[in-house]
C-alpha positions in Angstrom: 89.8 44.4 90.1 88.7 44.3 85.8 85.9 43.4 87.5 85.4 45.4 90.4 86.6 48.6 88.1 83.7 46.9 85.4 81.5 47.9 87.9 82.5 51.5 88.5 82.6 52.4 84.7 78.8 51.1 84.6 78.0 53.6 88.0 79.7 56.8 86.5 78.1 55.6 82.9 75.0 55.4 85.0 75.4 58.5 86.5 75.8 60.1 83.4 73.2 58.3 81.5 70.8 59.3 84.9 72.2 63.3 83.4 71.9 63.7 80.9 67.7 62.2 81.2 66.7 64.2 84.9 69.8 67.0 85.1 68.0 68.0 88.1 68.0 64.5 89.5 71.5 64.7 89.1 72.2 67.7 90.9 70.7 67.2 93.7 71.9 63.8 93.8 75.6 65.2 93.7 74.2 67.9 96.2 73.7 65.5 98.5 77.3 63.9 98.3 78.4 67.6 99.4 76.4 68.5 103.1 78.7 67.0 105.7 79.1 64.2 107.2 78.6 62.3 103.8 81.1 64.7 101.8 83.8 62.7 104.1 81.9 59.3 102.9 82.1 60.6 99.4 86.0 61.5 99.7 86.6 57.9 100.4 84.4 56.5 97.7 87.2 58.6 95.3 90.0 57.4 97.1 88.6 53.9 96.7 87.7 53.8 93.2 91.2 55.7 92.8 92.3 52.7 94.0 90.7 49.8 92.5 91.4 51.5 88.8 95.5 52.1 89.8 95.6 48.3 90.4 93.4 47.1 87.8 95.0 49.3 84.9 98.3 46.6 84.4 96.0 44.0 82.9 93.9 46.5 80.7 93.8 48.0 77.1 94.5 51.1 78.5 96.9 51.1 80.9 98.3 54.5 81.1 94.9 56.4 80.9 94.0 54.3 83.9 96.4 54.8 86.2 96.6 58.1 85.2 92.7 58.4 86.0 92.8 56.6 88.7 95.4 59.0 90.0 93.3 62.0 89.6 90.8 60.9 91.5 92.5 59.3 94.7 94.1 63.6 94.5 90.4 64.1 94.3 88.9 62.1 96.8 91.9 63.2 99.2 91.2 67.1 98.7 87.6 66.5 98.6 87.8 67.2 103.1 90.2 70.3 102.1 88.0 72.1 99.4 84.8 71.3 101.8 81.3 72.4 101.1 82.5 75.7 100.3 84.2 74.6 97.3 81.3 71.8 96.3 78.7 75.4 96.8 80.8 76.9 93.7 81.0 74.2 91.5 76.8 73.3 91.6 76.0 77.1 91.7 78.2 77.0 88.5 76.3 74.1 87.0 72.9 74.7 88.5 73.7 78.6 86.8 75.1 77.3 83.3 71.0 76.0 83.0 70.1 71.8 82.2 72.6 71.8 78.6 75.5 72.9 80.7 74.8 69.5 83.0 73.9 67.3 80.5 77.6 68.1 79.1 79.2 67.2 82.2 76.7 64.2 82.9 78.0 63.3 79.3 81.4 63.2 79.9 80.9 61.4 82.9 79.5 59.0 81.0 82.1 58.5 78.0 84.4 58.1 80.8 82.3 55.4 81.9 82.0 54.2 78.9 86.2 54.2 78.6 86.1 52.4 81.9 84.3 50.1 81.2 85.8 49.3 77.8 88.8 49.5 78.7 89.3 46.6 81.9 86.7 43.7 80.1 88.7 41.2 77.9 89.1 41.1 74.3 87.3 38.0 72.7 89.9 36.2 71.2 88.8 35.0 67.5 89.7 30.6 67.9 
């Protein structure tokens, strides 16, 4: 499970890096996942990511934080179909209104979360 969580952390960090480097591409990618039927795929992916983080938490450097993060992501995934496209449009509109700097700040948060997940699930090297 730690390897799956590591891949998730690296993927999230990659998305954050994309958002910092090319905010318009990042917003287009987010917008793509907020349209039917991909919004349902996004919900399933969020639930799966949350479950992986919850399961990887016990063996991590930050089990409580990963569990909480995992539960929040699962809840977000479950709520995604109910919030729906209108909720997503509001959030994307909010990002777009804030301009590239605002998108970059949120992408920076994603980068930090991804790096934290990767750090938390990689085992420490023991001194010989």
